[in-house]
Short mmCIF file of the C-alpha atoms (twelve columns), coordinates in Angstrom:
data_MODEL
# 
_entry.id   MODEL 
# 
loop_
_atom_site.group_PDB 
_atom_site.id 
_atom_site.type_symbol 
_atom_site.label_atom_id 
_atom_site.label_alt_id 
_atom_site.label_comp_id 
_atom_site.label_asym_id 
_atom_site.label_seq_id 
_atom_site.Cartn_x 
_atom_site.Cartn_y 
_atom_site.Cartn_z 
_atom_site.pdbx_PDB_model_num 
ATOM 1  C CA . MET A 1  17.271  -3.752  42.741  1 
ATOM 2  C CA . ILE A 2  15.173  -4.538  39.670  1 
ATOM 3  C CA . GLU A 3  16.902  -6.675  37.110  1 
ATOM 4  C CA . ILE A 4  15.911  -6.087  33.502  1 
ATOM 5  C CA . SER A 5  16.651  -8.754  30.961  1 
ATOM 6  C CA . LEU A 6  15.979  -8.254  27.292  1 
ATOM 7  C CA . THR A 7  14.944  -11.349 25.460  1 
ATOM 8  C CA . ASP A 8  15.328  -11.858 21.754  1 
ATOM 9  C CA . HIS A 9  11.586  -11.372 21.348  1 
ATOM 10 C CA . THR A 10 11.688  -8.003  23.109  1 
ATOM 11 C CA . VAL A 11 14.554  -6.763  20.982  1 
ATOM 12 C CA . LEU A 12 12.878  -7.996  17.782  1 
ATOM 13 C CA . ALA A 13 9.563   -6.371  18.707  1 
ATOM 14 C CA . SER A 14 11.293  -3.092  19.479  1 
ATOM 15 C CA . ALA A 15 13.218  -3.151  16.215  1 
ATOM 16 C CA . GLN A 16 10.031  -3.920  14.294  1 
ATOM 17 C CA . ALA A 17 8.194   -1.038  15.944  1 
ATOM 18 C CA . ILE A 18 10.986  1.414   15.168  1 
ATOM 19 C CA . ALA A 19 11.281  0.186   11.564  1 
ATOM 20 C CA . MET A 20 7.521   0.493   11.002  1 
ATOM 21 C CA . GLY A 21 7.558   4.024   12.377  1 
ATOM 22 C CA . ILE A 22 10.410  5.029   10.096  1 
ATOM 23 C CA . GLY A 23 8.875   3.153   7.156   1 
ATOM 24 C CA . ALA A 24 5.572   5.014   7.561   1 
ATOM 25 C CA . ILE A 25 7.127   8.484   7.384   1 
ATOM 26 C CA . GLY A 26 7.696   8.480   3.612   1 
ATOM 27 C CA . PRO A 27 4.255   7.249   2.562   1 
ATOM 28 C CA . GLY A 28 2.598   9.557   5.083   1 
ATOM 29 C CA . LEU A 29 4.395   12.570  3.688   1 
ATOM 30 C CA . GLY A 30 3.678   11.423  0.134   1 
ATOM 31 C CA . ILE A 31 -0.049  11.053  0.723   1 
ATOM 32 C CA . GLY A 32 -0.181  14.433  2.443   1 
ATOM 33 C CA . LEU A 33 1.646   16.182  -0.388  1 
ATOM 34 C CA . ILE A 34 -0.488  14.520  -3.057  1 
ATOM 35 C CA . GLY A 35 -3.685  15.592  -1.311  1 
ATOM 36 C CA . ALA A 36 -2.433  19.106  -0.640  1 
ATOM 37 C CA . LYS A 37 -1.310  19.729  -4.196  1 
ATOM 38 C CA . ALA A 38 -4.524  18.272  -5.624  1 
ATOM 39 C CA . MET A 39 -6.639  20.527  -3.401  1 
ATOM 40 C CA . GLU A 40 -4.484  23.506  -4.376  1 
ATOM 41 C CA . ALA A 41 -4.943  22.721  -8.069  1 
ATOM 42 C CA . ILE A 42 -8.695  22.274  -7.664  1 
ATOM 43 C CA . GLY A 43 -8.869  25.548  -5.731  1 
ATOM 44 C CA . ARG A 44 -7.144  27.380  -8.558  1 
ATOM 45 C CA . ASN A 45 -9.190  25.695  -11.269 1 
ATOM 46 C CA . PRO A 46 -12.408 24.060  -9.990  1 
ATOM 47 C CA . GLN A 47 -13.157 22.542  -13.394 1 
ATOM 48 C CA . SER A 48 -10.043 20.368  -13.126 1 
ATOM 49 C CA . LEU A 49 -11.674 18.145  -10.500 1 
ATOM 50 C CA . GLY A 50 -12.606 15.472  -13.034 1 
ATOM 51 C CA . LYS A 51 -9.082  15.366  -14.466 1 
ATOM 52 C CA . LEU A 52 -7.286  15.344  -11.112 1 
ATOM 53 C CA . PHE A 53 -9.377  12.994  -9.008  1 
ATOM 54 C CA . VAL A 54 -8.388  9.630   -10.510 1 
ATOM 55 C CA . PRO A 55 -4.622  10.346  -10.702 1 
ATOM 56 C CA . MET A 56 -4.761  11.699  -7.147  1 
ATOM 57 C CA . ILE A 57 -6.423  8.534   -5.838  1 
ATOM 58 C CA . LEU A 58 -3.962  6.336   -7.778  1 
ATOM 59 C CA . GLY A 59 -0.990  8.250   -6.367  1 
ATOM 60 C CA . MET A 60 -2.334  7.929   -2.843  1 
ATOM 61 C CA . ALA A 61 -2.954  4.204   -3.319  1 
ATOM 62 C CA . LEU A 62 0.583   3.638   -4.584  1 
ATOM 63 C CA . ALA A 63 2.049   5.564   -1.651  1 
ATOM 64 C CA . GLU A 64 -0.120  3.577   0.756   1 
ATOM 65 C CA . SER A 65 0.995   0.306   -0.823  1 
ATOM 66 C CA . ILE A 66 4.574   1.134   0.155   1 
ATOM 67 C CA . ALA A 67 3.506   1.425   3.797   1 
ATOM 68 C CA . ILE A 68 1.638   -1.884  3.572   1 
ATOM 69 C CA . TYR A 69 4.699   -3.501  1.979   1 
ATOM 70 C CA . VAL A 70 6.875   -2.245  4.851   1 
ATOM 71 C CA . MET A 71 4.416   -3.631  7.381   1 
ATOM 72 C CA . VAL A 72 4.312   -7.067  5.689   1 
ATOM 73 C CA . ILE A 73 8.096   -7.301  5.520   1 
ATOM 74 C CA . ILE A 74 8.501   -6.253  9.155   1 
ATOM 75 C CA . LEU A 75 5.860   -8.616  10.507  1 
ATOM 76 C CA . LYS A 76 7.242   -11.492 8.442   1 
ATOM 77 C CA . GLY A 77 10.662  -11.197 10.090  1 
# 
């Protein structure tokens, strides 16, 4: 019979992996929605590209920073 023993390191690594997966869902959805809505707006009004591009990039960067923050906090623990 194979005996499986979970060490503290294994449990911590598993918890970190699960937390990073859950923590990446929100920013991933946010970036997708920002990009989709920006493309929809540009498709409806192509001249709005100049007005939408910078706020779109800023919104994506802020959403991505949340994912990076989650990763830093998880890997620190």
